[in-house]
N, CA, C, O and the ligand as a Tripos MOL2 file, in Angstrom:
@<TRIPOS>MOLECULE
protein
  293   291    74     0     0
PROTEIN
NO_CHARGES

@<TRIPOS>ATOM
      1 N          16.0910  -18.6160   54.3280 N.3       1 MET1
      2 CA         16.2090  -17.6950   53.2450 C.3       1 MET1
      3 C          17.4120  -18.1260   52.3850 C.2       1 MET1
      4 O          18.5410  -18.1160   52.8750 O.2       1 MET1
      5 N          17.1970  -18.4970   51.1380 N.am      2 ALA2
      6 CA         18.2560  -18.9830   50.3690 C.3       2 ALA2
      7 C          18.9150  -17.8820   49.6770 C.2       2 ALA2
      8 O          18.2510  -17.0540   49.0540 O.2       2 ALA2
      9 N          20.2910  -17.8240   49.7590 N.am      3 LYS3
     10 CA         20.9560  -16.7670   49.0560 C.3       3 LYS3
     11 C          21.8880  -17.3050   47.9820 C.2       3 LYS3
     12 O          22.6610  -18.2380   48.1990 O.2       3 LYS3
     13 N          21.7850  -16.6950   46.8480 N.am      4 LYS4
     14 CA         22.5580  -17.2470   45.6530 C.3       4 LYS4
     15 C          24.0920  -17.0050   46.0080 C.2       4 LYS4
     16 O          24.4820  -15.8880   46.3500 O.2       4 LYS4
     17 N          24.9340  -18.0860   45.9120 N.am      5 PRO5
     18 CA         26.3460  -17.9800   46.2060 C.3       5 PRO5
     19 C          27.0540  -17.0770   45.2400 C.2       5 PRO5
     20 O          26.6910  -17.0290   44.0650 O.2       5 PRO5
     21 N          28.0090  -16.3910   45.6760 N.am      6 GLU6
     22 CA         28.7630  -15.4680   44.8090 C.3       6 GLU6
     23 C          29.8680  -16.3320   44.1850 C.2       6 GLU6
     24 O          30.3580  -17.2750   44.8060 O.2       6 GLU6
     25 N          30.2520  -15.9900   42.9380 N.am      7 PRO7
     26 CA         31.3130  -16.6870   42.2950 C.3       7 PRO7
     27 C          32.5830  -16.5600   43.0810 C.2       7 PRO7
     28 O          32.8400  -15.4600   43.5700 O.2       7 PRO7
     29 N          33.4020  -17.5640   43.2570 N.am      8 ALA8
     30 CA         34.6260  -17.4840   44.0540 C.3       8 ALA8
     31 C          35.5790  -16.5140   43.4760 C.2       8 ALA8
     32 O          36.2190  -15.7900   44.2380 O.2       8 ALA8
     33 N          35.7330  -16.4340   42.1740 N.am      9 ALA9
     34 CA         36.7640  -15.6950   41.5540 C.3       9 ALA9
     35 C          36.3000  -14.1860   41.3020 C.2       9 ALA9
     36 O          36.9070  -13.4640   40.5100 O.2       9 ALA9
     37 N          35.2890  -13.7960   41.9590 N.am     10 LYS10
     38 CA         34.8360  -12.3490   41.7300 C.3      10 LYS10
     39 C          35.8410  -11.4200   42.2210 C.2      10 LYS10
     40 O          36.2390  -11.5300   43.3810 O.2      10 LYS10
     41 N          36.3110  -10.4720   41.4130 N.am     11 PRO11
     42 CA         37.2640   -9.4280   41.9870 C.3      11 PRO11
     43 C          36.6610   -8.5170   43.0000 C.2      11 PRO11
     44 O          35.5060   -8.1140   42.8670 O.2      11 PRO11
     45 N          37.4000   -8.1880   43.9930 N.am     12 ALA12
     46 CA         37.0030   -7.3570   45.1190 C.3      12 ALA12
     47 C          36.9850   -5.9790   44.6760 C.2      12 ALA12
     48 O          37.8590   -5.2320   45.1160 O.2      12 ALA12
     49 N          36.0910   -5.5190   43.8440 N.am     13 VAL13
     50 CA         36.0870   -4.1330   43.4370 C.3      13 VAL13
     51 C          34.8680   -3.4240   44.1360 C.2      13 VAL13
     52 O          33.7180   -3.8450   44.0150 O.2      13 VAL13
     53 N          35.1820   -2.3960   44.8220 N.am     14 LYS14
     54 CA         34.1390   -1.7820   45.5790 C.3      14 LYS14
     55 C          33.5200   -0.5900   44.7330 C.2      14 LYS14
     56 O          34.2930    0.2070   44.2010 O.2      14 LYS14
     57 N          32.2770   -0.4580   44.6080 N.am     15 PRO15
     58 CA         31.6500    0.6530   43.8630 C.3      15 PRO15
     59 C          32.0650    2.0530   44.5610 C.2      15 PRO15
     60 O          31.9830    2.1980   45.7800 O.2      15 PRO15
     61 N          32.4370    2.8900   43.8440 N.am     16 ALA16
     62 CA         32.8790    4.2120   44.4530 C.3      16 ALA16
     63 C          31.8470    4.8460   45.3500 C.2      16 ALA16
     64 O          32.1750    5.4570   46.3670 O.2      16 ALA16
     65 N          30.6010    4.6940   44.9670 N.am     17 ALA17
     66 CA         29.4680    5.3120   45.7900 C.3      17 ALA17
     67 C          29.2910    4.6490   47.0550 C.2      17 ALA17
     68 O          28.7310    5.2520   47.9710 O.2      17 ALA17
     69 N          29.7230    3.4280   47.2080 N.am     18 ALA18
     70 CA         29.5110    2.7020   48.4290 C.3      18 ALA18
     71 C          30.1230    3.2250   49.5520 C.2      18 ALA18
     72 O          29.5880    3.0750   50.6510 O.2      18 ALA18
     73 N          31.2710    3.8760   49.4200 N.am     19 LYS19
     74 CA         31.9400    4.3550   50.5780 C.3      19 LYS19
     75 C          31.9680    5.8670   50.6280 C.2      19 LYS19
     76 O          32.5220    6.5110   49.7370 O.2      19 LYS19
     77 N          31.3850    6.4280   51.6420 N.am     20 ALA20
     78 CA         31.3230    7.8860   51.7490 C.3      20 ALA20
     79 C          32.7690    8.4810   52.0450 C.2      20 ALA20
     80 O          33.6200    7.8420   52.6640 O.2      20 ALA20
     81 N          32.9490    9.6550   51.5870 N.am     21 ASP21
     82 CA         34.2440   10.2900   51.8750 C.3      21 ASP21
     83 C          34.0890   10.9250   53.2880 C.2      21 ASP21
     84 O          33.2930   11.8390   53.5050 O.2      21 ASP21
     85 N          34.8850   10.3930   54.2140 N.am     22 MET22
     86 CA         34.9560   10.8700   55.5440 C.3      22 MET22
     87 C          36.1450   11.7120   55.8730 C.2      22 MET22
     88 O          36.6350   11.7440   57.0020 O.2      22 MET22
     89 N          36.5710   12.3570   54.9060 N.am     23 THR23
     90 CA         37.7940   13.1680   54.9680 C.3      23 THR23
     91 C          37.3380   14.5100   55.7910 C.2      23 THR23
     92 O          36.3520   15.1700   55.4620 O.2      23 THR23
     93 N          38.1310   14.8110   56.8380 N.am     24 LYS24
     94 CA         37.8700   15.9750   57.5780 C.3      24 LYS24
     95 C          38.4720   17.2240   56.9250 C.2      24 LYS24
     96 O          39.5860   17.1780   56.4030 O.2      24 LYS24
     97 N          37.7310   18.3410   56.9560 N.am     25 TYR25
     98 CA         38.2130   19.5840   56.3990 C.3      25 TYR25
     99 C          38.3400   20.5610   57.4910 C.2      25 TYR25
    100 O          37.5220   20.5550   58.4110 O.2      25 TYR25
    101 N          39.3890   21.4650   57.4440 N.am     26 VAL26
    102 CA         39.6290   22.4880   58.4260 C.3      26 VAL26
    103 C          39.5210   23.8460   57.7490 C.2      26 VAL26
    104 O          40.0280   24.1000   56.6560 O.2      26 VAL26
    105 N          38.8200   24.6950   58.4880 N.am     27 CYS27
    106 CA         38.7360   26.0340   57.9770 C.3      27 CYS27
    107 C          39.9990   26.7760   58.1620 C.2      27 CYS27
    108 O          40.5190   26.9020   59.2700 O.2      27 CYS27
    109 N          40.5010   27.2770   57.0490 N.am     28 SER28
    110 CA         41.8280   27.9560   57.0810 C.3      28 SER28
    111 C          41.7910   29.3250   57.7390 C.2      28 SER28
    112 O          42.8400   29.9040   58.0230 O.2      28 SER28
    113 N          40.5930   29.8520   57.9870 N.am     29 VAL29
    114 CA         40.4610   31.1250   58.6600 C.3      29 VAL29
    115 C          40.3150   31.0380   60.1860 C.2      29 VAL29
    116 O          40.9290   31.8270   60.9040 O.2      29 VAL29
    117 N          39.5260   30.1090   60.6810 N.am     30 CYS30
    118 CA         39.3770   30.1080   62.1670 C.3      30 CYS30
    119 C          39.7800   28.7550   62.7860 C.2      30 CYS30
    120 O          39.8640   28.6420   64.0090 O.2      30 CYS30
    121 N          40.0160   27.7850   61.9970 N.am     31 GLY31
    122 CA         40.4450   26.4790   62.4960 C.3      31 GLY31
    123 C          39.2480   25.5770   62.7440 C.2      31 GLY31
    124 O          39.4390   24.4670   63.2390 O.2      31 GLY31
    125 N          38.0930   25.9650   62.4460 N.am     32 TYR32
    126 CA         36.8740   24.9550   62.6200 C.3      32 TYR32
    127 C          37.0930   23.7830   61.8250 C.2      32 TYR32
    128 O          37.4880   23.8500   60.6610 O.2      32 TYR32
    129 N          36.8280   22.6300   62.4700 N.am     33 GLU33
    130 CA         36.9950   21.3510   61.7680 C.3      33 GLU33
    131 C          35.6070   20.7950   61.3690 C.2      33 GLU33
    132 O          34.7260   20.6570   62.2180 O.2      33 GLU33
    133 N          35.4230   20.4830   60.0900 N.am     34 TYR34
    134 CA         34.2220   19.8730   59.6680 C.3      34 TYR34
    135 C          34.4840   18.3640   59.6710 C.2      34 TYR34
    136 O          35.3440   17.8260   58.9740 O.2      34 TYR34
    137 N          33.6960   17.7570   60.4860 N.am     35 ASP35
    138 CA         33.7580   16.2300   60.5270 C.3      35 ASP35
    139 C          32.5540   15.5920   59.8360 C.2      35 ASP35
    140 O          31.4670   15.7080   60.4020 O.2      35 ASP35
    141 N          32.6200   14.9670   58.7380 N.am     36 PRO36
    142 CA         31.5920   14.3660   57.9820 C.3      36 PRO36
    143 C          30.7000   13.4200   58.8940 C.2      36 PRO36
    144 O          29.4840   13.3070   58.7380 O.2      36 PRO36
    145 N          31.3990   12.7880   59.8120 N.am     37 ALA37
    146 CA         30.5900   11.8950   60.5740 C.3      37 ALA37
    147 C          29.6660   12.5590   61.5960 C.2      37 ALA37
    148 O          28.6560   12.0060   62.0300 O.2      37 ALA37
    149 N          30.0870   13.8100   61.9600 N.am     38 LYS38
    150 CA         29.1980   14.6490   62.7700 C.3      38 LYS38
    151 C          28.1790   15.5120   62.0100 C.2      38 LYS38
    152 O          27.0520   15.7410   62.4490 O.2      38 LYS38
    153 N          28.6430   15.9670   60.8590 N.am     39 GLY39
    154 CA         27.8830   16.8930   60.0130 C.3      39 GLY39
    155 C          27.8740   18.1990   60.6170 C.2      39 GLY39
    156 O          28.7940   18.5230   61.3690 O.2      39 GLY39
    157 N          26.8490   19.0370   60.3400 N.am     40 ASP40
    158 CA         26.7260   20.3510   60.8640 C.3      40 ASP40
    159 C          25.1920   20.5110   61.1210 C.2      40 ASP40
    160 O          24.4720   21.1980   60.3960 O.2      40 ASP40
    161 N          24.7510   19.8130   62.2230 N.am     41 PRO41
    162 CA         23.2720   19.7710   62.4410 C.3      41 PRO41
    163 C          22.6820   21.0770   62.7060 C.2      41 PRO41
    164 O          21.5030   21.2400   62.3920 O.2      41 PRO41
    165 N          23.3940   22.1130   63.2890 N.am     42 ASP42
    166 CA         22.8430   23.3500   63.3780 C.3      42 ASP42
    167 C          22.4600   24.1720   62.1740 C.2      42 ASP42
    168 O          21.7140   25.1510   62.1820 O.2      42 ASP42
    169 N          23.1130   23.6020   61.0680 N.am     43 ASN43
    170 CA         22.8240   24.2940   59.7640 C.3      43 ASN43
    171 C          22.1790   23.3430   58.8170 C.2      43 ASN43
    172 O          22.2290   23.5460   57.6040 O.2      43 ASN43
    173 N          21.5580   22.2850   59.3460 N.am     44 GLY44
    174 CA         20.8330   21.3110   58.4910 C.3      44 GLY44
    175 C          21.6100   20.2860   57.7850 C.2      44 GLY44
    176 O          21.1100   19.6060   56.8890 O.2      44 GLY44
    177 N          22.8590   20.1620   58.1870 N.am     45 VAL45
    178 CA         23.7250   19.1080   57.5530 C.3      45 VAL45
    179 C          23.6910   17.8420   58.4400 C.2      45 VAL45
    180 O          24.1480   17.8610   59.5830 O.2      45 VAL45
    181 N          23.1470   16.7560   57.8930 N.am     46 LYS46
    182 CA         23.0320   15.5200   58.6160 C.3      46 LYS46
    183 C          24.3630   14.8340   58.8930 C.2      46 LYS46
    184 O          25.2510   14.9860   58.0550 O.2      46 LYS46
    185 N          24.5920   14.1250   59.9350 N.am     47 PRO47
    186 CA         25.7730   13.3550   60.1670 C.3      47 PRO47
    187 C          25.9800   12.4090   59.0880 C.2      47 PRO47
    188 O          25.0090   11.7970   58.6420 O.2      47 PRO47
    189 N          27.2250   12.2140   58.5890 N.am     48 GLY48
    190 CA         27.4970   11.3620   57.4680 C.3      48 GLY48
    191 C          27.5340   12.0030   56.0990 C.2      48 GLY48
    192 O          27.6050   11.3450   55.0610 O.2      48 GLY48
    193 N          27.4820   13.3430   56.1510 N.am     49 THR49
    194 CA         27.5570   14.0930   54.9060 C.3      49 THR49
    195 C          29.0450   14.3950   54.5410 C.2      49 THR49
    196 O          29.7270   15.0660   55.3160 O.2      49 THR49
    197 N          29.5100   13.9550   53.4820 N.am     50 PRO50
    198 CA         30.8970   14.2370   53.0160 C.3      50 PRO50
    199 C          31.0130   15.7560   52.8020 C.2      50 PRO50
    200 O          30.0190   16.4060   52.4770 O.2      50 PRO50
    201 N          32.2620   16.3470   52.9890 N.am     51 PHE51
    202 CA         32.4470   17.6650   52.6740 C.3      51 PHE51
    203 C          31.9660   18.0650   51.2650 C.2      51 PHE51
    204 O          31.3660   19.1130   51.0260 O.2      51 PHE51
    205 N          32.2840   17.1330   50.3630 N.am     52 SER52
    206 CA         31.9560   17.4330   48.9180 C.3      52 SER52
    207 C          30.5860   17.4800   48.6410 C.2      52 SER52
    208 O          30.2200   17.9610   47.5690 O.2      52 SER52
    209 N          29.6760   16.9990   49.5490 N.am     53 ALA53
    210 CA         28.3240   16.9070   49.4290 C.3      53 ALA53
    211 C          27.5550   18.0650   50.0300 C.2      53 ALA53
    212 O          26.3300   18.1850   49.9830 O.2      53 ALA53
    213 N          28.4110   18.9090   50.6040 N.am     54 LEU54
    214 CA         27.6870   20.0900   51.3110 C.3      54 LEU54
    215 C          27.1860   21.0300   50.2150 C.2      54 LEU54
    216 O          27.7370   21.1120   49.1170 O.2      54 LEU54
    217 N          26.1220   21.7260   50.5720 N.am     55 PRO55
    218 CA         25.5910   22.7110   49.6610 C.3      55 PRO55
    219 C          26.5680   23.7840   49.2310 C.2      55 PRO55
    220 O          27.4040   24.1710   50.0480 O.2      55 PRO55
    221 N          26.5270   24.2900   48.0250 N.am     56 LYS56
    222 CA         27.5040   25.1990   47.5390 C.3      56 LYS56
    223 C          27.5410   26.4890   48.4010 C.2      56 LYS56
    224 O          28.5640   27.1640   48.5180 O.2      56 LYS56
    225 N          26.3640   26.7880   48.9940 N.am     57 ASP57
    226 CA         26.3570   28.0240   49.8040 C.3      57 ASP57
    227 C          26.6000   27.7950   51.4090 C.2      57 ASP57
    228 O          26.4000   28.6490   52.2720 O.2      57 ASP57
    229 N          27.0260   26.5980   51.6030 N.am     58 TRP58
    230 CA         27.4910   26.2670   53.0540 C.3      58 TRP58
    231 C          28.6850   27.0480   53.4270 C.2      58 TRP58
    232 O          29.6560   27.1130   52.6730 O.2      58 TRP58
    233 N          28.6400   27.6340   54.5550 N.am     59 VAL59
    234 CA         29.7450   28.3920   54.9290 C.3      59 VAL59
    235 C          30.1640   27.8910   56.3900 C.2      59 VAL59
    236 O          29.3820   27.2720   57.1110 O.2      59 VAL59
    237 N          31.4540   28.2130   56.7540 N.am     60 CYS60
    238 CA         31.9580   27.8680   58.0960 C.3      60 CYS60
    239 C          30.8760   28.4250   59.2330 C.2      60 CYS60
    240 O          30.5250   29.6040   59.2660 O.2      60 CYS60
    241 N          30.4370   27.4920   60.0880 N.am     61 PRO61
    242 CA         29.4270   27.9710   61.2510 C.3      61 PRO61
    243 C          30.1040   28.8880   62.1090 C.2      61 PRO61
    244 O          29.4060   29.6420   62.7860 O.2      61 PRO61
    245 N          31.3550   28.9530   62.1950 N.am     62 VAL62
    246 CA         32.0290   29.7650   63.2160 C.3      62 VAL62
    247 C          32.3140   31.1550   62.5580 C.2      62 VAL62
    248 O          31.8980   32.1600   63.1340 O.2      62 VAL62
    249 N          32.9530   31.2560   61.4640 N.am     63 CYS63
    250 CA         33.4240   32.5200   60.9170 C.3      63 CYS63
    251 C          32.8010   32.9030   59.5740 C.2      63 CYS63
    252 O          32.9890   34.0490   59.1650 O.2      63 CYS63
    253 N          32.1230   32.0990   58.8990 N.am     64 GLY64
    254 CA         31.3720   32.3440   57.6830 C.3      64 GLY64
    255 C          32.1970   32.2160   56.5080 C.2      64 GLY64
    256 O          31.7680   32.6560   55.4410 O.2      64 GLY64
    257 N          33.3980   31.6340   56.5790 N.am     65 ALA65
    258 CA         34.2110   31.3580   55.4040 C.3      65 ALA65
    259 C          33.5900   30.4040   54.4300 C.2      65 ALA65
    260 O          32.8620   29.5010   54.8440 O.2      65 ALA65
    261 N          33.8470   30.5640   53.1330 N.am     66 THR66
    262 CA         33.1790   29.7620   52.2030 C.3      66 THR66
    263 C          33.9480   28.4060   52.0470 C.2      66 THR66
    264 O          35.0570   28.2320   52.5540 O.2      66 THR66
    265 N          33.2960   27.4670   51.3200 N.am     67 LYS67
    266 CA         33.8520   26.0680   51.2220 C.3      67 LYS67
    267 C          35.2950   26.0860   50.6780 C.2      67 LYS67
    268 O          36.1380   25.2900   51.0940 O.2      67 LYS67
    269 N          35.5610   27.0340   49.7190 N.am     68 ASP68
    270 CA         36.9220   26.9380   49.1520 C.3      68 ASP68
    271 C          38.1020   27.4170   49.9590 C.2      68 ASP68
    272 O          39.2650   27.3670   49.5570 O.2      68 ASP68
    273 N          37.6710   27.9370   51.2640 N.am     69 GLN69
    274 CA         38.6360   28.2950   52.2860 C.3      69 GLN69
    275 C          38.9440   27.1650   53.2430 C.2      69 GLN69
    276 O          39.6780   27.3210   54.2190 O.2      69 GLN69
    277 N          38.3710   26.0480   52.9360 N.am     70 PHE70
    278 CA         38.6290   24.9100   53.7980 C.3      70 PHE70
    279 C          39.6370   24.0340   53.1730 C.2      70 PHE70
    280 O          39.6670   23.8730   51.9530 O.2      70 PHE70
    281 N          40.5360   23.4150   54.0560 N.am     71 GLU71
    282 CA         41.6120   22.6050   53.5910 C.3      71 GLU71
    283 C          41.4570   21.1990   54.1270 C.2      71 GLU71
    284 O          40.9590   21.0060   55.2370 O.2      71 GLU71
    285 N          41.8740   20.2230   53.3560 N.am     72 LYS72
    286 CA         41.8230   18.7650   53.7780 C.3      72 LYS72
    287 C          42.7780   18.7200   55.0090 C.2      72 LYS72
    288 O          43.8500   19.3220   55.0720 O.2      72 LYS72
    289 N          42.2290   17.9010   56.0100 N.am     73 LYS73
    290 CA         43.0530   17.7020   57.0980 C.3      73 LYS73
    291 C          44.0420   16.4930   56.9110 C.2      73 LYS73
    292 O          44.8350   16.2010   57.8050 O.2      73 LYS73
    293 ZN         35.8310   29.3320   60.0360 Zn       74 ZN74
@<TRIPOS>BOND
     1     1     2 1
     2     2     3 1
     3     3     4 2
     4     3     5 am
     5     5     6 1
     6     6     7 1
     7     7     8 2
     8     7     9 am
     9     9    10 1
    10    10    11 1
    11    11    12 2
    12    11    13 am
    13    13    14 1
    14    14    15 1
    15    15    16 2
    16    15    17 am
    17    17    18 1
    18    18    19 1
    19    19    20 2
    20    19    21 am
    21    21    22 1
    22    22    23 1
    23    23    24 2
    24    23    25 am
    25    25    26 1
    26    26    27 1
    27    27    28 2
    28    27    29 am
    29    29    30 1
    30    30    31 1
    31    31    32 2
    32    31    33 am
    33    33    34 1
    34    34    35 1
    35    35    36 2
    36    35    37 am
    37    37    38 1
    38    38    39 1
    39    39    40 2
    40    39    41 am
    41    41    42 1
    42    42    43 1
    43    43    44 2
    44    43    45 am
    45    45    46 1
    46    46    47 1
    47    47    48 2
    48    47    49 am
    49    49    50 1
    50    50    51 1
    51    51    52 2
    52    51    53 am
    53    53    54 1
    54    54    55 1
    55    55    56 2
    56    55    57 am
    57    57    58 1
    58    58    59 1
    59    59    60 2
    60    59    61 am
    61    61    62 1
    62    62    63 1
    63    63    64 2
    64    63    65 am
    65    65    66 1
    66    66    67 1
    67    67    68 2
    68    67    69 am
    69    69    70 1
    70    70    71 1
    71    71    72 2
    72    71    73 am
    73    73    74 1
    74    74    75 1
    75    75    76 2
    76    75    77 am
    77    77    78 1
    78    78    79 1
    79    79    80 2
    80    79    81 am
    81    81    82 1
    82    82    83 1
    83    83    84 2
    84    83    85 am
    85    85    86 1
    86    86    87 1
    87    87    88 2
    88    87    89 am
    89    89    90 1
    90    90    91 1
    91    91    92 2
    92    91    93 am
    93    93    94 1
    94    94    95 1
    95    95    96 2
    96    95    97 am
    97    97    98 1
    98    98    99 1
    99    99   100 2
   100    99   101 am
   101   101   102 1
   102   102   103 1
   103   103   104 2
   104   103   105 am
   105   105   106 1
   106   106   107 1
   107   107   108 2
   108   107   109 am
   109   109   110 1
   110   110   111 1
   111   111   112 2
   112   111   113 am
   113   113   114 1
   114   114   115 1
   115   115   116 2
   116   115   117 am
   117   117   118 1
   118   118   119 1
   119   119   120 2
   120   119   121 am
   121   121   122 1
   122   122   123 1
   123   123   124 2
   124   123   125 am
   125   125   126 1
   126   126   127 1
   127   127   128 2
   128   127   129 am
   129   129   130 1
   130   130   131 1
   131   131   132 2
   132   131   133 am
   133   133   134 1
   134   134   135 1
   135   135   136 2
   136   135   137 am
   137   137   138 1
   138   138   139 1
   139   139   140 2
   140   139   141 am
   141   141   142 1
   142   142   143 1
   143   143   144 2
   144   143   145 am
   145   145   146 1
   146   146   147 1
   147   147   148 2
   148   147   149 am
   149   149   150 1
   150   150   151 1
   151   151   152 2
   152   151   153 am
   153   153   154 1
   154   154   155 1
   155   155   156 2
   156   155   157 am
   157   157   158 1
   158   158   159 1
   159   159   160 2
   160   159   161 am
   161   161   162 1
   162   162   163 1
   163   163   164 2
   164   163   165 am
   165   165   166 1
   166   166   167 1
   167   167   168 2
   168   167   169 am
   169   169   170 1
   170   170   171 1
   171   171   172 2
   172   171   173 am
   173   173   174 1
   174   174   175 1
   175   175   176 2
   176   175   177 am
   177   177   178 1
   178   178   179 1
   179   179   180 2
   180   179   181 am
   181   181   182 1
   182   182   183 1
   183   183   184 2
   184   183   185 am
   185   185   186 1
   186   186   187 1
   187   187   188 2
   188   187   189 am
   189   189   190 1
   190   190   191 1
   191   191   192 2
   192   191   193 am
   193   193   194 1
   194   194   195 1
   195   195   196 2
   196   195   197 am
   197   197   198 1
   198   198   199 1
   199   199   200 2
   200   199   201 am
   201   201   202 1
   202   202   203 1
   203   203   204 2
   204   203   205 am
   205   205   206 1
   206   206   207 1
   207   207   208 2
   208   207   209 am
   209   209   210 1
   210   210   211 1
   211   211   212 2
   212   211   213 am
   213   213   214 1
   214   214   215 1
   215   215   216 2
   216   215   217 am
   217   217   218 1
   218   218   219 1
   219   219   220 2
   220   219   221 am
   221   221   222 1
   222   222   223 1
   223   223   224 2
   224   223   225 am
   225   225   226 1
   226   226   227 1
   227   227   228 2
   228   227   229 am
   229   229   230 1
   230   230   231 1
   231   231   232 2
   232   231   233 am
   233   233   234 1
   234   234   235 1
   235   235   236 2
   236   235   237 am
   237   237   238 1
   238   238   239 1
   239   239   240 2
   240   239   241 am
   241   241   242 1
   242   242   243 1
   243   243   244 2
   244   243   245 am
   245   245   246 1
   246   246   247 1
   247   247   248 2
   248   247   249 am
   249   249   250 1
   250   250   251 1
   251   251   252 2
   252   251   253 am
   253   253   254 1
   254   254   255 1
   255   255   256 2
   256   255   257 am
   257   257   258 1
   258   258   259 1
   259   259   260 2
   260   259   261 am
   261   261   262 1
   262   262   263 1
   263   263   264 2
   264   263   265 am
   265   265   266 1
   266   266   267 1
   267   267   268 2
   268   267   269 am
   269   269   270 1
   270   270   271 1
   271   271   272 2
   272   271   273 am
   273   273   274 1
   274   274   275 1
   275   275   276 2
   276   275   277 am
   277   277   278 1
   278   278   279 1
   279   279   280 2
   280   279   281 am
   281   281   282 1
   282   282   283 1
   283   283   284 2
   284   283   285 am
   285   285   286 1
   286   286   287 1
   287   287   288 2
   288   287   289 am
   289   289   290 1
   290   290   291 1
   291   291   292 2
@<TRIPOS>SUBSTRUCTURE
     1 MET1         2 RESIDUE 1 A MET
     2 ALA2         6 RESIDUE 1 A ALA
     3 LYS3        10 RESIDUE 1 A LYS
     4 LYS4        14 RESIDUE 1 A LYS
     5 PRO5        18 RESIDUE 1 A PRO
     6 GLU6        22 RESIDUE 1 A GLU
     7 PRO7        26 RESIDUE 1 A PRO
     8 ALA8        30 RESIDUE 1 A ALA
     9 ALA9        34 RESIDUE 1 A ALA
    10 LYS10       38 RESIDUE 1 A LYS
    11 PRO11       42 RESIDUE 1 A PRO
    12 ALA12       46 RESIDUE 1 A ALA
    13 VAL13       50 RESIDUE 1 A VAL
    14 LYS14       54 RESIDUE 1 A LYS
    15 PRO15       58 RESIDUE 1 A PRO
    16 ALA16       62 RESIDUE 1 A ALA
    17 ALA17       66 RESIDUE 1 A ALA
    18 ALA18       70 RESIDUE 1 A ALA
    19 LYS19       74 RESIDUE 1 A LYS
    20 ALA20       78 RESIDUE 1 A ALA
    21 ASP21       82 RESIDUE 1 A ASP
    22 MET22       86 RESIDUE 1 A MET
    23 THR23       90 RESIDUE 1 A THR
    24 LYS24       94 RESIDUE 1 A LYS
    25 TYR25       98 RESIDUE 1 A TYR
    26 VAL26      102 RESIDUE 1 A VAL
    27 CYS27      106 RESIDUE 1 A CYS
    28 SER28      110 RESIDUE 1 A SER
    29 VAL29      114 RESIDUE 1 A VAL
    30 CYS30      118 RESIDUE 1 A CYS
    31 GLY31      122 RESIDUE 1 A GLY
    32 TYR32      126 RESIDUE 1 A TYR
    33 GLU33      130 RESIDUE 1 A GLU
    34 TYR34      134 RESIDUE 1 A TYR
    35 ASP35      138 RESIDUE 1 A ASP
    36 PRO36      142 RESIDUE 1 A PRO
    37 ALA37      146 RESIDUE 1 A ALA
    38 LYS38      150 RESIDUE 1 A LYS
    39 GLY39      154 RESIDUE 1 A GLY
    40 ASP40      158 RESIDUE 1 A ASP
    41 PRO41      162 RESIDUE 1 A PRO
    42 ASP42      166 RESIDUE 1 A ASP
    43 ASN43      170 RESIDUE 1 A ASN
    44 GLY44      174 RESIDUE 1 A GLY
    45 VAL45      178 RESIDUE 1 A VAL
    46 LYS46      182 RESIDUE 1 A LYS
    47 PRO47      186 RESIDUE 1 A PRO
    48 GLY48      190 RESIDUE 1 A GLY
    49 THR49      194 RESIDUE 1 A THR
    50 PRO50      198 RESIDUE 1 A PRO
    51 PHE51      202 RESIDUE 1 A PHE
    52 SER52      206 RESIDUE 1 A SER
    53 ALA53      210 RESIDUE 1 A ALA
    54 LEU54      214 RESIDUE 1 A LEU
    55 PRO55      218 RESIDUE 1 A PRO
    56 LYS56      222 RESIDUE 1 A LYS
    57 ASP57      226 RESIDUE 1 A ASP
    58 TRP58      230 RESIDUE 1 A TRP
    59 VAL59      234 RESIDUE 1 A VAL
    60 CYS60      238 RESIDUE 1 A CYS
    61 PRO61      242 RESIDUE 1 A PRO
    62 VAL62      246 RESIDUE 1 A VAL
    63 CYS63      250 RESIDUE 1 A CYS
    64 GLY64      254 RESIDUE 1 A GLY
    65 ALA65      258 RESIDUE 1 A ALA
    66 THR66      262 RESIDUE 1 A THR
    67 LYS67      266 RESIDUE 1 A LYS
    68 ASP68      270 RESIDUE 1 A ASP
    69 GLN69      274 RESIDUE 1 A GLN
    70 PHE70      278 RESIDUE 1 A PHE
    71 GLU71      282 RESIDUE 1 A GLU
    72 LYS72      286 RESIDUE 1 A LYS
    73 LYS73      290 RESIDUE 1 A LYS
    74 ZN74       293 GROUP 0 **** ****
């Protein structure tokens, strides 16, 4: 399989969408930690879902706090 060689002087710019945001968020009410690598399968959130990609109506599975009550870890 022949692959076209990349130009050597190509700048190493990564597209923003290529890397998912794996920042963990912690519920300020109960301390539940949302880990994007794990998601929230019990509530239909697949592993690998960034916090920012959660549905607007997603709430803390432990205490029911809304997204804006979560803080970056
Ligand atoms: Zn909570």
